[in-house]
N, C-alpha and C positions, 0 to 999 in steps of 0.2 A: 863900474855902472854893469856888462857885461857879464861879470862874474858873480854880481849882486844875484841876478833874476837866473844864472843857471842855478844858484845855490838856492836859491825859492823855489826852482822848476825842480828839483833835486831830491830837496823835501817835501813838498807834494807828491809827488811820484811816488816817495817812500810810503806816506799815511797812506795814499789811496793802493798799493799794493798789501801793506798790514790791514787795510778794512776789506777789501778784497779776499784773502786769505783768511781772514775770522767771520766772515758773513758765512753763518750758517755751522758755525761750531757752533757743541753744546755741551755744555756743563752741567754735570749734575752737583747735587749743592742736596745737603739735607734741608730734611719738612719741619723740623720742629723748632720752637722761637727763638732760642736762644742760639741754636747752634746754624740754624739758616740765615740770620743777621751775622753771626762772627763770619758765615762764608763770606756773604756778602761785602763784610771790611775790609778783607783781607782782601781780594778784587779791588773793589776799592783804591788801597793803599798802594798795589800795584797799577792805577791810571784806568784800569781797565771798562771801567763805569762809574756813577757818580750818581750817589746815596740823595737823598731829599734830608737837609739840615737837620730837622729832627729823627729821621729814621730811627737814630740809636740802637742796640745791639739786638734787639727785638725786630730789625728791620727784615721784610720781605722782597720777594721779585717785584713787587705792586711801589715800592719805593723807591725804584731806579727810575732815578729824573735825566740820565745823559745814559746811552747805550753806542758806543762811537760804532764800534766795531759786530752791532748789529750779533750780540754773543743770545744763544738759547740755553734756560736752564731749565734743567728736570727734579722735581721737588723729589728725593724718596725718602723714605726711611733713614737717619742716617748710618744704623749698622748696617744698611744693605748697598750702600756706594761704593762699596770695593765689588759688589757680585754686577754691580752695573758697569766699571769700568769697558768692558770691550764693546759696547754699545754705543758710547759716547767718547767725547776727545779728551775729557777730561773729566775731573771729580774731584772736589773740594771735600776732604776727609778727613775726623778727628786722630788725633793721635794713638787711641786706642785701639779704636777698629782698623786702622793702617798695618798696626805691629802685631794685630789677631789674623791681621791677611797676610803675614809676612808680606808683605810689600818693599820694591826697591823704594831706594831715597825719595821725597817728594821731589817736585822741580822745581818750587822755590816754598817755605814754611814762614808762619808769621813772623812778626818781630817780639825779638824776647823779652820783652818787656810785657808779654800778652799778661792781660787782667785774670785769664780765666784758668786759675789756680784750685786745682785736684782736691776735697776736704774732704778730712774725717767728719762725718755727723751727729747730732744726738739730736734726743728731744729734748727742749729748751729745761723742760725737767730737770735734767741728770747732768746737764754744764758743767755744775761745780762739782760734781759729786767727785772723791777719790777714787772713783771706776772711771770715770770719764779723765780725769787725769793721768791716771796710769798707763791709758791707753792712749793719748795724747803723746806723754812722753815716749812710749817706745816708737811711734812713728815717727818722729822728732828725731830719733836716732842717727847717730853718726854712721853707721850700720846701713842705715836706709840711707843715709845721703852718698855711702861710698857704693852701694850697691846702683844707682843709676848711673855716678860717674861711671862704673866698672863696663856697665851691660847696656849703655845708650851711647859712645860713644859718638856717633852720628847726629845726637842733639833731638832723637825722635819725641823723650823724655829727659825731662831735669829737673833735677830736686830744686826745692825754694826754700828755702829752711835755712835761715838766715844762721842762728845758733842752735847747732845740734845738740841734744842733749849724750848724755852716757846711756839711756835707753829706761834714767828711773829718775823720777821727782822727788826731791827729798822733804818733800809736805804732804807727800802722802803716807798713810799708816796703812802699807803692804801687811802686816800682821792680820790684821783685819779683814783684807783681801783674800786671804791664803784660804784654797780650794772651793771659789769660786767663779763661774764661766763667765767669762761675756762671749758673748753671740752679735756678729757683724755682719753684714752681706753686703758684697761688692761686683763688681766684675772681674774678667782676668785680666790679664797682663796689662799692666803692669801693678793694679792695685792687689791681686790674688798675692803676687810672690813680695809683695811690700808686707801684706798681715803677717806672711809666712815668718821673713824677720822679726816682725813686731811677736809673732805666738812664742818663738824661741827666747825673747828677750823675757816676757810674760810670769815663761816656766820656771824660769830663774825663782821665783820669787811665788810658785807655786800655784799661779792664777792660768786659766785655762782661756784660751780665746778660739772659741768654735765660729770656722770662716762659713757662711752661707754663700757659694757663687749665681750670681744671677745673672740672665743674657737679655736683659732689659732695659731702660731708664724711668719705669714706676715704680715695681716691683722694694726696690731700697728702703726706697722715701716710705710708700704705703704699709712696709713692714715696720718699720722705726715709729711712723708714726699709730700703729695700732699695738705697738710694744712686743711686737714679737720676735725682735732683736734689739740689740740696745742701741749698736748705731751703723751706718753704715759709709763705706768710702766704694764710691764710683762716678761724683759726678764733679760739675765745675762751679765757683761759686755762683755766677750769672746764673747757670740753670737753678741752683738750689734757693738762692730770693724768687726768681721766675716760679719756681714749685709752689714755693709759697705762701703767693701773693694769688695765683689762681686758683688755690685750693684750700685756705682758713689755715695751713698748716705753722706747726710753729720747730721746724727741725734746725738747730743751729749746729754751729760751724764749730770744732773743740782742737781742728788744725789744720793746717795748708799746708801742703805737701810737694808736691810736683807738679810741673805745667807741660802737657802734651803739647806742641806743639801744631794746628789744627796747618794743612798743606795741602798743595794744589798737584795732583798726583797725574800720572800720563795715562792714557787712553787709547786713544786710536791715535791721539798724535804720541809722539816719541818724547818733542821738545818743545819749549815754547814757541818754536819759529811763527805760527799760525797765528799767534797772539802780537807781536811785533815785538816780543822781549827776548833778552838773551838769557 
């Protein structure tokens, strides 16, 4: 009986110490609809918070039902989270922004089966064209799969291509596409690097891939919607679904290429001790 009481007391003491350490801990998270929900779901998966049952991928801090460690949240633009790490204890950061900021490995990552696959998109009216098929085949090539395997050995970006192509689609009339230009908008690493690989593949068929690099999460979709570019490659599928729902656009996916697992990165805290995690 004494052993049981001692174990119970030890457990209570451990939980109390974890709560005391975490009290006042601030975590920076993205403030846009899908990425904020994604960040909160990551924290929930580690038992740090509990969200309302129907919160889903668009959850916000208002949907936190249980916060046993009294964590505080600083909501900022997704691209800015790396910039505020010095002022907070931790930050939940999208893989592309962590890569661009050259951050060290995250303290923890999303589950490897993340549904947030980064996709190449076009206007719905163009999805079945030879131009779309040629572009899709290029970005779904073995060359692209090898690029991710060789470049991101730490798992910060992972190709999701199940059946890589040789870069080409046998159903496409490449002779008809000779001399044509495909305009595409994207963000930086790894998106722009993947498109450089695709550019080389398409060049073999005398097709030019004209790449425009942007630094925000809205312009690539407005450019596709307006017809300023043929395609874009910058965001994950849930973001694109939400963008269409909010804006009445018809931007559809022609290729799912990779996942950049969202991670919890060190700020003032060097490890997970303050959160009671190992």
